[in-house]
C-alpha positions in Angstrom: 0.0 0.0 0.0 1.3 3.5 -0.9 0.4 6.2 1.6 -1.5 9.1 0.1 1.3 11.6 0.8 3.9 9.4 -0.9 1.5 8.7 -3.8 1.2 12.5 -4.4 5.0 12.8 -4.5 5.4 10.0 -6.9 2.7 11.4 -9.2 4.3 14.8 -9.2 7.7 13.3 -10.0 6.3 11.3 -12.9 4.6 14.4 -14.3 7.9 16.4 -14.1 9.8 13.6 -15.9 7.1 13.6 -18.6 7.6 17.4 -19.1 4.1 18.3 -17.6 3.7 20.9 -14.9 1.2 19.4 -12.4 -1.8 21.4 -11.2 -1.7 22.1 -7.4 -4.0 19.7 -5.5 -7.1 21.4 -4.1 -8.1 20.3 -0.7 -11.6 19.1 -0.1 -12.0 21.7 2.6 -11.4 24.6 0.3 -13.3 23.3 -2.7 -16.3 25.5 -3.5 -19.9 24.3 -2.9 -21.2 23.4 -6.4 -24.8 24.8 -6.7 -27.1 23.9 -9.6 -30.2 26.0 -10.0 -32.8 23.9 -11.9 -36.1 25.0 -13.3 -38.0 26.9 -16.0 -37.9 30.5 -17.2 -38.0 31.8 -13.6 -34.7 30.1 -12.9 -33.4 31.4 -16.2 -34.3 35.0 -15.2 -37.1 36.2 -17.5 -38.8 39.1 -15.7 -35.5 40.5 -14.3 -34.0 43.4 -16.1 -30.6 41.6 -16.6 -31.9 38.0 -16.8 -30.0 37.3 -13.6 -33.0 35.8 -11.8 -32.3 35.2 -8.1 -28.9 33.8 -8.8 -26.4 36.7 -8.5 -28.2 38.1 -5.4 -28.0 34.7 -3.8 -24.3 34.4 -4.7 -23.7 37.8 -3.1 -25.5 36.8 0.1 -23.6 33.5 0.3 -20.3 35.2 -0.2 -21.1 37.7 2.5 -21.9 34.8 4.8 -18.4 33.3 4.1 -19.5 30.5 1.8 -17.3 29.6 -1.2 -19.7 28.7 -4.0 -19.6 27.7 -7.7 -22.9 27.9 -9.6 -23.0 25.1 -12.3 -25.1 24.2 -15.3 -25.1 24.1 -19.1 -26.9 27.5 -19.4 -25.5 31.0 -18.9 -27.7 34.1 -18.5 -27.4 37.4 -16.6 -25.1 40.3 -16.0 -22.4 41.3 -15.5 -20.6 38.9 -17.8 -17.9 38.5 -15.2 -20.3 37.0 -12.7 -21.0 33.3 -12.2 -24.0 32.9 -14.5 -24.3 29.1 -14.9 -27.7 27.4 -14.3 -30.2 24.9 -15.6 -33.2 27.1 -16.2 -35.1 26.4 -19.4 -38.0 28.6 -20.6 -41.3 26.8 -20.9 -40.2 23.5 -19.4 -42.4 21.4 -17.3 -41.6 18.9 -14.6 -41.5 16.0 -17.2 -39.1 17.9 -19.5 -36.7 18.5 -16.6 -36.9 14.8 -15.7 -35.9 13.9 -19.2 -32.6 15.8 -19.0 -31.6 16.1 -15.4 -29.6 12.9 -15.2 -27.2 14.2 -17.9 -26.9 17.6 -16.2 -26.1 16.0 -12.8 -23.5 13.6 -14.3 -21.7 16.5 -16.0 -21.9 19.2 -13.3 -21.7 17.1 -10.2 -23.6 19.5 -7.9 -23.4 19.5 -4.1 -26.7 21.3 -3.9 -29.7 21.5 -6.3 -32.2 24.4 -6.1 -35.3 23.0 -7.7 -38.1 25.5 -8.6 -40.4 23.7 -11.1 -44.1 23.3 -11.8 -45.2 26.8 -13.0 -45.7 25.6 -16.6 -47.6 22.5 -15.5 -50.0 24.9 -13.7 -50.8 27.0 -16.8 -53.6 24.6 -17.8 -56.0 22.5 -15.9 -54.9 19.4 -17.9 -51.2 20.1 -17.3 -51.7 20.4 -13.5 -53.2 16.8 -13.2 -50.6 14.6 -11.6 -48.0 17.4 -11.2 -47.3 16.6 -7.6 -46.7 12.9 -8.5 -44.3 14.0 -11.2 -42.5 16.3 -8.8 -42.2 13.5 -6.2 -40.7 11.2 -8.9 -38.3 13.9 -10.0 -37.0 14.4 -6.5 -36.4 10.6 -6.3 -34.6 10.7 -9.6 -32.3 13.5 -8.5 -31.6 11.8 -5.2 -30.7 8.5 -7.0 -28.4 10.2 -9.5 -26.7 12.5 -7.0 -27.1 10.8 -3.6 -24.6 13.1 -1.9 -26.3 16.3 -3.0 -28.7 18.3 -0.9 -31.9 19.1 -2.8 -33.8 22.3 -2.0 -37.4 22.0 -3.3 -39.5 25.1 -3.7 -43.2 25.7 -3.2 -43.4 27.6 -6.5 -43.9 31.4 -6.9 -47.4 32.7 -7.7 -49.0 34.9 -10.3 -49.8 38.5 -10.5 -53.5 37.9 -9.9 -52.7 36.6 -6.4 -55.7 34.5 -5.2 -58.0 35.5 -8.0 -56.9 33.7 -11.2 -57.4 30.1 -12.2 -53.6 29.5 -12.4 -53.1 30.9 -8.9 -55.7 28.5 -7.6 -54.0 25.6 -9.2 -50.7 26.8 -7.9 -52.1 27.0 -4.4 -53.3 23.4 -4.6 -50.0 22.2 -5.9 -48.0 24.1 -3.2 -50.2 22.7 -0.4 -48.9 19.2 -1.2 -45.2 20.0 -1.6 -44.4 20.1 2.1 -45.8 16.5 2.6 -43.8 15.3 -0.4 -40.5 16.8 0.9 -41.1 15.5 4.4 -41.0 11.9 3.1 -37.8 12.2 1.1 -35.1 12.0 3.7 -32.6 14.3 5.4 -31.0 15.7 2.2 -34.3 17.1 0.8 -35.3 20.5 2.1 -38.4 22.6 1.7 -38.1 26.3 0.5 -41.3 28.4 0.6 -41.3 30.6 -2.6 -45.1 30.9 -2.6 -45.0 34.3 -0.9 -43.5 35.8 -4.1 -46.7 36.8 -6.0 -49.0 39.7 -6.7 -46.9 42.9 -6.7 -43.7 40.8 -7.0 -44.7 39.6 -10.5 -43.6 41.5 -13.5 -46.0 40.0 -16.0 -48.5 37.2 -15.5 -45.9 34.7 -14.3 -42.4 35.9 -13.8 -41.1 37.8 -10.8 -39.7 41.3 -11.2 -36.3 42.1 -9.8 -37.6 42.7 -6.3 -39.5 39.4 -6.4 -36.3 37.7 -7.4 -34.6 39.3 -4.4 -37.2 37.7 -2.2 -36.6 34.4 -3.9 -32.9 34.8 -3.1 -33.6 35.5 0.5 -35.8 32.4 0.8 -33.1 30.1 -0.7 -30.5 31.8 1.6 -32.6 31.2 4.7 -33.2 27.5 3.8 -29.5 26.9 3.1 -28.2 28.4 6.3 -28.9 25.5 8.7 -27.7 23.0 6.2 -24.3 24.6 5.6 -23.8 26.2 9.0 -23.6 29.9 8.2 -25.2 32.7 10.0 -28.0 35.0 8.7 -27.8 37.3 11.7 -26.4 40.3 9.7 -27.2 39.5 6.0 -26.0 41.9 3.3 -28.2 43.0 1.7 -31.0 42.7 4.2 -34.4 41.1 4.4 -36.4 42.3 1.4 -39.7 41.4 3.2 -39.0 44.3 5.6 -38.5 46.9 2.8 -40.7 50.0 2.8 -39.9 51.1 -0.7 -38.8 49.1 -3.7 -38.6 48.8 -7.5 -41.6 46.7 -8.3 -41.5 46.9 -12.1 -44.5 45.7 -14.1 -45.2 45.4 -17.8 -47.8 47.4 -19.6 -49.5 44.2 -20.9 -50.7 41.1 -19.0 -49.0 38.6 -21.3 -46.9 40.4 -24.0 -45.6 37.3 -25.5 -42.1 37.1 -27.0 -39.8 40.1 -26.6 -39.6 42.8 -24.1 -42.0 45.6 -23.2 -40.8 48.8 -21.5 -41.3 49.2 -17.8 -44.3 51.2 -16.9 -43.4 52.2 -13.4 -41.1 50.9 -10.7 -41.3 53.1 -7.7 -43.5 51.7 -4.9 -43.7 52.6 -1.2 -45.6 51.2 1.7 -48.2 53.6 3.1 -50.7 53.3 5.9 -54.2 53.7 4.7 -57.7 53.2 6.2 -59.1 50.0 5.0 -62.6 49.7 6.4 -64.7 50.2 9.6 -66.0 46.9 11.1 -68.2 46.8 14.2 -67.5 50.5 14.9 -63.7 50.0 14.7 -61.5 51.4 12.0 -58.7 49.1 10.9 -55.6 50.4 9.1 -53.4 48.3 6.8 -50.0 48.8 5.1 -50.3 48.6 1.3 -47.9 49.1 -1.5 -48.7 52.4 -3.3 -47.2 54.6 -6.0 -47.8 58.0 -7.4 -49.9 58.2 -10.6 -50.9 61.0 -12.9 -54.6 60.6 -13.5 -57.4 62.6 -14.9 -60.2 63.7 -12.6 -63.3 65.8 -13.0 -63.0 69.0 -10.9 -65.2 72.0 -10.4 -63.0 75.0 -11.3 -63.7 78.8 -11.6 -63.5 80.0 -15.2 -64.2 83.7 -16.1 -66.1 84.3 -12.9 -68.3 81.2 -12.9 -67.8 77.6 -11.9 -67.8 74.7 -14.3 -66.7 71.0 -14.3 -63.6 70.2 -16.2 -61.2 67.3 -16.6 -57.9 68.1 -14.9 -54.7 66.2 -14.5 -53.6 65.5 -10.9 -51.0 63.4 -9.1 -52.3 61.0 -6.6 -51.3 57.9 -4.6 -52.8 54.6 -5.9 -52.6 51.1 -4.3 -51.4 48.0 -6.2 -54.3 46.2 -7.8 -53.5 42.6 -8.7 -56.4 42.5 -11.2 -54.9 45.2 -13.4 -51.9 44.6 -15.6 -51.0 48.1 -16.6 -48.9 48.8 -13.5 
């Protein structure tokens, strides 16, 4: 038997004799954690201004927490070009399509962690949603078998802009309600991540988060990974986006513009306290996201010594309405 230290010496000597300069050995302790984001267009980054999805913000958070990471995958999207842009996000893909390719990705990239956010495209139709949780369960088993040493972080998927109102949101809610039970039965290396709170104002079009929604996704992955990899979230940089009082919630003019990009309509939103309603003689106040809008109102104005009603342009605060898609 040759001891490991002597084996390394002999290997280096053989390489020098052959005229090859050997690469320095990398210790297992300093090797980066290889993270593979897997999913559909949300993982790819559609909806974010730079196509970075949650990925670069998450990298920044993990680096600030002292974790050395390497994002892996066959795809590359986002900005800046010098960032680690690798991923396995594929626009329009369903759970079944991911299952058809994931074994090859795992064999090539050898991830230590898989961030799995998939199911949104299955929820787009009633027929597609049938059996989706069974397919998700089978996909988790497939990944666990192909990469038994990897930790798998499984998301309750993000919602839609019409939070709670649209048919797809209702299907999404039903899907998400079953995900915790699926994850609970998969063993110690499979972890639940709740991304379902990213919806409504967080959604740029009908389906994809805007940049602030992606920041919330990053925060949710970060929180779920902390106990697994033993880093602290006590003083995260940047901070918790759920505590923000103003943010850039950018939304498209159209509900579903199709291929291509539509200019942002407005991005500046703030939390404001407003009176909601009076119930049983008590007035309740709630915090809502609002922004300034220029609107046309009918006002009574004095013209040449008499009063008449005219349309005037005024600036006013308006609250986010998930049933409108022009904001």
